[in-house]
DRENDREN-581488 format. One record per residue (C-alpha): residue in three letters; x, y, z. Coordinates in nm, 3 decimals. Layout:
  nunu     east    north       up
   Ala        X        Y        Z
...
This chain:
  nunu     east    north       up
   Met   -0.333   -1.219   -0.068
   Ser   -0.517   -1.101   -0.386
   Ala   -0.836   -0.978   -0.184
   Ala   -0.622   -0.743    0.073
   Phe   -0.465   -0.575   -0.248
   Glu   -0.806   -0.557   -0.424
   Asp   -0.865   -0.411   -0.072
   Leu   -0.548   -0.125   -0.078
   Trp   -0.650   -0.051   -0.380
   Ala   -0.993   -0.001   -0.370
   Arg   -0.864    0.197   -0.054
   Gly   -0.706    0.451   -0.291
   Val   -0.353    0.290   -0.240
   Thr   -0.159    0.378   -0.529
   Ala    0.228    0.155   -0.579
   Glu    0.394    0.537   -0.505
   Gly    0.178    0.550   -0.179
   Ala    0.324    0.188   -0.079
   Arg    0.680    0.279   -0.190
   Arg    0.703    0.579    0.028
   Phe    0.498    0.365    0.309
   Ala    0.735    0.064    0.312
   Asp    1.052    0.346    0.280
   Gly    0.911    0.549    0.561
   Ser    0.835    0.826    0.364
   Ala    0.450    0.872    0.426
   Glu    0.408    1.237    0.592
   Asn    0.240    1.333    0.297
   Leu    0.056    1.027    0.255
   Asp   -0.330    1.098    0.181
   Pro   -0.484    0.981    0.510
   Asp   -0.716    0.726    0.397
   Ala   -0.396    0.533    0.205
   Leu   -0.187    0.539    0.525
   Ala   -0.475    0.417    0.756
   Ala   -0.534    0.179    0.502
   Leu   -0.218    0.029    0.477
   Thr   -0.136    0.038    0.826
   Glu   -0.453   -0.176    0.884
   Ala   -0.301   -0.388    0.659
   Asn   -0.056   -0.437    0.840
   Leu    0.145   -0.672    0.567
   Ser    0.507   -0.800    0.620
   Glu    0.758   -0.623    0.410
   Ser    0.746   -0.885    0.209
   Asp    0.368   -0.830    0.099
   Leu    0.413   -0.468    0.110
   His    0.649   -0.490   -0.183
   Asp    0.483   -0.740   -0.353
   Tyr    0.198   -0.481   -0.331
   Val    0.398   -0.196   -0.508
   Thr    0.483   -0.467   -0.775
   Trp    0.095   -0.562   -0.799
   Ala   -0.009   -0.234   -0.824
   Ala    0.230   -0.031   -1.066
   Ala    0.105   -0.328   -1.290
   Arg   -0.256   -0.194   -1.290
């Protein structure tokens, strides 16, 4: 999953942005970050793991 996480990070997806996406409150999310998250098609568990991973960076 690390490669997918690195790709999301490189595309500007922050821990806060991913958390908002997971919570369904992504209406003000950067369009590029929203596209990256949508394309990644992560499971809910993987999405929460990404939030933790990104927050530690």
